[in-house]
C-alpha positions as CSV (number, residue, x, y, z in Angstrom):
1,M,-69.5,-6.3,23.4
2,S,-68.1,-8.1,26.4
3,R,-66.9,-6.3,29.6
4,E,-63.3,-7.1,28.8
5,Q,-63.5,-5.6,25.3
6,A,-65.2,-2.5,26.7
7,E,-62.5,-2.1,29.3
8,Q,-59.8,-2.5,26.7
9,R,-61.3,0.2,24.5
10,I,-61.9,2.6,27.4
11,F,-58.3,2.2,28.7
12,G,-57.0,2.4,25.2
13,V,-58.6,5.8,24.7
14,L,-57.6,7.0,28.2
15,R,-54.0,6.0,27.5
16,W,-53.8,8.2,24.4
17,V,-55.6,11.0,26.3
18,V,-53.0,10.9,29.1
19,I,-50.1,10.7,26.6
20,A,-51.5,13.7,24.7
21,F,-51.9,15.6,28.0
22,L,-48.4,14.9,29.2
23,A,-47.0,15.8,25.7
24,V,-48.8,19.1,25.7
25,I,-47.7,20.2,29.2
26,T,-44.1,19.1,28.4
27,I,-43.7,20.6,24.9
28,F,-45.8,23.7,25.3
29,P,-43.5,25.6,27.7
30,F,-40.5,25.0,25.4
31,Y,-42.6,26.0,22.3
32,Y,-43.7,29.2,24.0
33,M,-40.1,29.9,25.0
34,V,-38.9,29.5,21.4
35,L,-41.8,31.6,20.2
36,L,-40.9,34.5,22.4
37,S,-37.3,34.2,21.4
38,V,-38.0,34.9,17.7
39,K,-40.4,37.8,18.4
40,S,-39.4,41.5,18.6
41,I,-40.1,43.2,21.9
42,D,-42.7,45.4,20.2
43,Q,-44.7,42.4,18.9
44,L,-44.6,40.8,22.3
45,L,-45.9,44.0,24.0
46,L,-48.7,44.3,21.4
47,A,-49.9,40.7,21.6
48,P,-48.3,38.8,24.6
49,G,-50.8,35.9,24.4
50,K,-50.4,35.2,20.7
51,L,-49.3,31.6,20.2
52,W,-47.8,31.9,16.7
53,V,-45.6,34.2,14.8
54,S,-45.8,35.1,11.1
55,L,-42.8,35.3,8.8
56,S,-43.0,39.0,8.7
57,E,-42.8,39.2,12.5
58,L,-40.0,36.6,12.9
59,T,-36.6,37.9,13.9
60,L,-33.3,36.4,14.9
61,S,-31.8,39.6,16.3
62,T,-32.4,38.3,19.8
63,Y,-30.0,35.3,19.1
64,Q,-27.5,37.7,17.5
65,N,-27.6,39.8,20.7
66,V,-27.2,36.9,23.0
67,L,-24.3,35.3,21.1
68,Q,-22.3,38.5,20.3
69,P,-19.3,39.2,22.5
70,T,-19.8,41.8,25.2
71,D,-17.3,44.1,23.7
72,E,-19.5,44.3,20.6
73,G,-22.6,45.1,22.6
74,G,-23.9,41.5,23.0
75,Q,-24.3,39.2,25.9
76,G,-21.3,37.0,25.2
77,F,-23.1,33.6,25.4
78,L,-20.9,32.0,22.8
79,R,-18.0,32.3,25.2
80,M,-20.1,31.0,28.1
81,L,-21.2,28.0,26.0
82,A,-17.6,27.2,25.4
83,N,-16.8,27.5,29.1
84,S,-19.8,25.3,30.1
85,G,-18.7,22.7,27.5
86,I,-15.2,22.6,28.9
87,V,-16.3,22.2,32.5
88,A,-18.9,19.6,31.5
89,A,-16.5,17.6,29.4
90,I,-13.8,17.6,32.1
91,T,-16.3,16.6,34.7
92,V,-17.7,13.7,32.7
93,A,-14.3,12.4,31.7
94,L,-12.8,12.5,35.2
95,T,-15.9,11.3,36.9
96,L,-16.1,8.2,34.7
97,L,-12.4,7.7,35.1
98,A,-12.8,7.6,38.9
99,S,-16.2,5.9,39.0
100,V,-15.6,2.9,36.7
101,P,-12.9,1.3,38.9
102,G,-14.7,2.1,42.0
103,A,-18.0,0.7,40.8
104,Y,-16.3,-2.4,39.4
105,A,-14.5,-3.0,42.8
106,V,-17.8,-2.6,44.7
107,S,-19.6,-5.0,42.4
108,R,-16.9,-7.7,42.3
109,L,-14.7,-7.6,45.3
110,K,-15.7,-8.9,48.7
111,F,-14.8,-6.9,51.7
112,F,-16.2,-5.9,55.1
113,G,-19.3,-3.6,54.7
114,G,-19.4,-4.2,50.9
115,R,-23.2,-4.6,51.0
116,H,-23.7,-1.1,52.4
117,V,-21.1,0.8,50.3
118,S,-23.6,1.6,47.6
119,A,-26.1,3.0,50.1
120,L,-23.3,5.0,51.6
121,F,-22.3,6.5,48.3
122,L,-25.9,7.5,47.6
123,A,-26.2,9.0,51.1
124,L,-23.1,11.1,50.3
125,Y,-24.7,12.4,47.2
126,L,-27.8,13.4,49.1
127,F,-25.7,15.5,51.5
128,P,-26.7,19.2,51.1
129,S,-24.2,20.9,48.8
130,T,-24.9,24.3,50.4
131,L,-23.1,23.0,53.6
132,L,-19.9,22.4,51.5
133,A,-20.0,25.7,49.7
134,V,-18.1,27.9,52.1
135,P,-15.4,25.3,53.1
136,L,-14.7,24.5,49.4
137,F,-14.6,28.2,48.6
138,V,-12.0,28.8,51.3
139,I,-9.9,25.8,50.3
140,F,-9.9,26.6,46.6
141,A,-9.1,30.3,47.3
142,R,-6.0,29.3,49.3
143,I,-4.7,26.9,46.6
144,G,-5.4,29.4,43.8
145,L,-8.2,27.7,42.0
146,Q,-10.9,30.2,42.8
147,G,-12.3,31.6,39.5
148,S,-10.9,28.9,37.3
149,L,-12.8,26.4,35.2
150,I,-10.6,23.6,36.4
151,G,-11.4,24.3,40.0
152,L,-15.1,24.3,39.2
153,A,-14.9,21.0,37.5
154,I,-13.1,19.5,40.5
155,V,-15.9,20.6,42.7
156,Y,-18.4,19.0,40.4
157,I,-16.4,15.7,40.3
158,A,-16.7,15.5,44.1
159,Q,-20.4,15.8,43.8
160,T,-20.9,13.4,40.9
161,V,-18.6,10.5,41.7
162,P,-20.7,9.0,44.5
163,V,-23.9,8.8,42.5
164,S,-22.0,7.6,39.4
165,I,-20.5,4.7,41.4
166,Y,-24.0,3.8,42.6
167,M,-25.4,3.9,39.0
168,L,-22.5,1.9,37.4
169,R,-22.4,-0.7,40.2
170,N,-26.1,-1.6,39.5
171,Y,-25.1,-2.4,35.9
172,F,-21.8,-4.2,36.6
173,V,-23.5,-6.7,38.9
174,T,-25.7,-7.8,35.9
175,I,-22.6,-8.8,33.8
176,P,-22.1,-12.6,34.2
177,R,-18.9,-13.5,36.1
178,S,-18.4,-16.5,33.8
179,V,-17.4,-14.1,31.0
180,E,-14.7,-12.6,33.1
181,E,-13.6,-16.0,34.4
182,A,-13.2,-17.3,30.9
183,A,-11.0,-14.4,30.0
184,A,-9.0,-14.9,33.2
185,L,-8.4,-18.6,32.1
186,D,-7.0,-17.2,28.8
187,G,-4.4,-15.2,30.7
188,S,-6.1,-11.8,30.8
189,G,-5.4,-9.7,33.8
190,Q,-8.0,-7.8,35.8
191,L,-7.4,-4.4,34.1
192,R,-7.5,-6.0,30.7
193,I,-10.8,-7.8,31.5
194,L,-12.2,-4.4,32.6
195,R,-11.0,-2.6,29.5
196,T,-11.8,-5.2,26.8
197,I,-14.8,-7.0,28.2
198,V,-16.6,-5.2,31.0
199,L,-16.5,-1.6,29.5
200,P,-17.8,-2.6,26.0
201,L,-20.7,-4.5,27.7
202,A,-21.4,-1.6,30.0
203,A,-21.5,1.0,27.2
204,P,-25.2,1.8,27.7
205,S,-24.7,2.4,31.4
206,L,-21.6,4.5,30.8
207,V,-23.6,6.7,28.4
208,A,-26.5,7.1,30.8
209,T,-24.2,8.0,33.7
210,G,-22.1,10.3,31.5
211,L,-25.2,12.2,30.3
212,Y,-26.5,12.5,33.9
213,V,-23.1,14.0,35.0
214,F,-23.1,16.3,31.9
215,M,-26.5,17.7,32.8
216,I,-25.4,18.4,36.4
217,A,-22.3,20.2,35.2
218,W,-24.1,22.0,32.4
219,N,-27.0,23.3,34.6
220,E,-25.3,23.8,38.0
221,F,-25.6,27.4,39.3
222,L,-24.6,27.6,43.0
223,F,-21.0,26.7,42.8
224,A,-20.6,28.5,39.4
225,L,-21.8,31.7,41.1
226,L,-19.6,31.1,44.1
227,F,-16.4,30.4,42.3
228,L,-16.7,32.4,39.0
229,A,-18.7,35.5,40.0
230,A,-15.5,37.6,40.1
231,E,-14.3,36.3,36.7
232,P,-16.9,37.3,34.0
233,G,-14.6,35.8,31.3
234,N,-15.0,32.3,32.8
235,W,-18.8,32.5,33.4
236,T,-20.8,29.4,32.5
237,V,-24.0,29.7,30.5
238,S,-26.2,29.0,33.5
239,L,-24.5,31.8,35.4
240,G,-24.8,34.1,32.4
241,L,-28.5,33.4,32.0
242,S,-29.1,34.3,35.7
243,Q,-27.3,37.6,35.3
244,L,-29.3,38.1,32.1
245,S,-32.6,37.6,33.9
246,N,-31.5,40.2,36.5
247,G,-30.7,42.8,33.9
248,I,-33.1,45.8,33.8
249,E,-32.3,46.8,30.3
250,V,-32.5,43.2,28.9
251,S,-35.8,42.4,27.2
252,K,-37.6,39.1,27.9
253,T,-37.2,38.1,24.3
254,V,-33.5,38.1,24.6
255,L,-33.8,36.2,27.9
256,M,-35.9,33.6,26.2
257,A,-33.2,33.3,23.4
258,G,-30.6,32.7,26.1
259,S,-32.8,30.0,27.6
260,V,-33.2,28.3,24.3
261,I,-29.5,28.3,23.7
262,L,-29.0,26.8,27.2
263,T,-31.5,24.0,26.5
264,I,-30.7,23.0,22.9
265,P,-27.3,21.3,23.5
266,V,-28.8,19.0,26.2
267,V,-31.8,18.1,24.0
268,L,-29.6,17.3,21.0
269,L,-27.4,15.2,23.2
270,F,-30.4,13.3,24.5
271,Y,-31.6,12.5,21.0
272,A,-28.1,11.5,19.9
273,V,-27.7,8.8,22.6
274,E,-31.4,8.0,23.1
275,R,-31.1,4.3,22.5
276,L,-28.1,3.8,24.7
277,L,-29.6,6.0,27.3
278,T,-32.8,4.0,27.5
279,E,-30.8,0.7,27.8
280,G,-28.5,2.2,30.5
281,L,-31.4,3.5,32.6
282,T,-33.4,0.3,32.5
283,S,-30.6,-2.3,32.8
284,G,-29.8,-3.7,36.2
285,A,-33.0,-2.5,37.7
286,D,-34.0,-6.0,38.9
287,K,-30.7,-6.4,40.8
288,S,-30.1,-2.9,42.1
């Protein structure tokens, strides 16, 4: 066996070892979380380190407790899921509505400082959000949006637009100008070119950006706590899960059930748009 063949075999084995290791450390925490969520608290106390559950021990009462309305003795997560979905959907829609024209202008128009605009948008995103918390709270309290889902979505939009413009701009610069010039010669205006040519070509990037924004709005906690703490009926699921973890009378199995419910929508969304997400994240990397 030559040295090259030996190296190929060794690295081939090491590759699968590394892949298996990364898969285990990634999947095992979620598996254990699901395992705890389908156990009763008695079984958990008897055997906390047991890594499987028999059919006789399996219970879904934890999920029933988490999803039931609070007036029926549950934790009200079904309402919180709806609130999080509303906030995330509004945030994604309005962020893309603002980011697409901005990213297209930055990638196509020539103006003073145009080369540094993308870096400026990224720098704005890196600005600590905690410094904006108190001023935003005071402003929204004065205009009557404190405690509302719409107000929370507007706060998220202010956070997500800069990085969305940065991400979309890196994709728009990869679209050949000749395609747009040909459409312009046929009499198409700039808005029509953007709507009928650029956006269909940029679908993978739009999906990747939209999913990124969705995750921010779905999982965000600081502003949700600041704006919605006084309105339990408008709590998002991340805020509800935090309050659940602080509850003295709430068992850890119920807490794990709430964590699973928080995680599953994002996982399903990832799998649904996996192909477009991969294309959107890798495209434009050579020109960013």
